[in-house]
C-alpha positions in Angstrom: 6.4 -100.0 0.0 4.1 -97.5 -1.8 7.1 -95.4 -2.8 8.7 -98.5 -4.4 5.6 -99.0 -6.5 5.5 -95.3 -7.6 9.1 -95.5 -8.7 8.6 -98.8 -10.6 5.8 -97.5 -12.8 7.9 -94.9 -14.8 10.7 -97.4 -15.3 8.4 -100.0 -16.8 6.8 -97.4 -19.1 10.2 -96.3 -20.4 11.4 -99.9 -20.9 8.3 -100.6 -23.1 9.2 -98.0 -25.7 12.8 -98.4 -26.8 12.6 -95.1 -28.9 10.7 -92.6 -26.8 12.3 -89.7 -28.8 11.8 -91.2 -32.3 11.1 -88.7 -35.0 10.3 -88.6 -38.7 10.6 -86.1 -41.5 10.6 -86.1 -45.3 13.5 -85.6 -47.6 13.3 -85.9 -51.4 9.9 -87.6 -51.0 11.3 -90.2 -48.7 10.4 -90.8 -45.1 13.4 -90.5 -42.8 13.2 -91.9 -39.3 15.5 -90.6 -36.6 15.9 -92.9 -33.5 18.3 -90.5 -31.6 20.1 -93.7 -30.5 23.5 -95.1 -31.4 22.0 -98.5 -32.4 22.7 -99.3 -36.1 19.6 -101.6 -36.6 16.3 -100.5 -38.0 13.7 -100.6 -35.1 12.0 -104.0 -35.0 8.7 -104.0 -37.0 9.2 -100.4 -38.2 6.4 -99.1 -40.4 5.7 -95.6 -41.5 2.1 -94.9 -42.4 1.4 -91.8 -44.5 -2.0 -90.0 -44.3 -3.4 -86.9 -46.0 -3.2 -84.1 -43.3 -6.5 -84.2 -41.4 -7.6 -87.6 -42.6 -7.5 -90.9 -40.7 -7.1 -92.9 -43.9 -3.6 -94.4 -44.6 -2.5 -93.9 -48.2 0.8 -95.7 -47.9 2.6 -98.0 -45.5 6.3 -98.2 -45.8 8.2 -101.2 -44.4 11.6 -101.1 -46.1 14.2 -98.8 -44.6 17.9 -98.5 -45.0 20.5 -96.7 -42.9 21.4 -93.2 -44.1 25.1 -92.6 -44.3 26.6 -90.4 -41.6 27.0 -87.0 -43.1 30.1 -86.5 -40.9 32.6 -88.8 -42.5 35.7 -86.6 -42.4 37.0 -83.6 -40.5 34.3 -83.9 -37.8 36.7 -83.5 -34.9 36.0 -87.0 -33.6 35.1 -90.5 -34.7 31.8 -90.5 -36.6 28.7 -91.9 -34.8 27.0 -94.9 -36.2 24.1 -94.0 -38.5 20.9 -93.6 -36.5 18.7 -92.3 -39.4 16.8 -94.7 -41.7 15.2 -93.8 -44.9 12.5 -95.4 -47.1 12.3 -95.4 -50.9 10.5 -92.4 -52.4 6.8 -92.3 -51.5 4.5 -92.1 -54.4 1.2 -90.5 -53.5 -1.9 -89.9 -55.6 -1.8 -86.1 -55.4 0.3 -83.1 -54.4 -0.2 -81.8 -50.9 0.6 -82.1 -47.2 0.7 -85.5 -45.5 1.5 -86.7 -42.0 3.6 -89.6 -40.9 2.7 -92.1 -38.2 5.4 -94.5 -37.0 4.7 -98.0 -35.7 7.2 -100.5 -34.3 7.6 -103.3 -31.7 8.2 -102.3 -28.1 10.7 -103.9 -25.8 8.0 -106.2 -24.4 6.6 -107.2 -27.8 3.8 -104.7 -27.9 2.9 -102.4 -30.8 4.1 -98.8 -30.3 2.3 -96.1 -32.4 3.3 -92.5 -32.6 0.8 -90.5 -34.6 1.4 -87.3 -36.5 5.1 -87.5 -35.7 6.3 -86.0 -39.0 5.2 -84.2 -42.1 5.7 -85.1 -45.8 5.1 -82.6 -48.6 4.3 -84.3 -51.9 5.5 -82.4 -55.0 4.8 -85.1 -57.5 1.3 -86.7 -58.0 1.7 -90.3 -58.9 -0.1 -93.6 -58.2 0.2 -94.8 -54.6 2.8 -97.4 -53.7 2.7 -99.4 -50.5 
């Protein structure tokens, strides 16, 4: 009976986070989220929070994401996979510098999942902040 309990705990933990291998990076001052999954929907409640590297203060929270087109549309040797990367609009930050990306979304049991410092964003254009 104790063995059954030990095996059940890891299963419940994985079920709670539908994207345990989620990642983020920046491209052309956009936040790109990779789910490493073949689902074609943006994760429920997806938010990307941008902070200055080393600071706890959020400077921008992005909530609008669109699917990125599959870069492999022809001559890939097989049928292209559904897009699994989602991108934001360009992030406008107050100054040049290095920032970190935190990702937040809804878990499979309705709980909030937060991955801190999951990606980097390098701002090359200093503009007013947009959330």
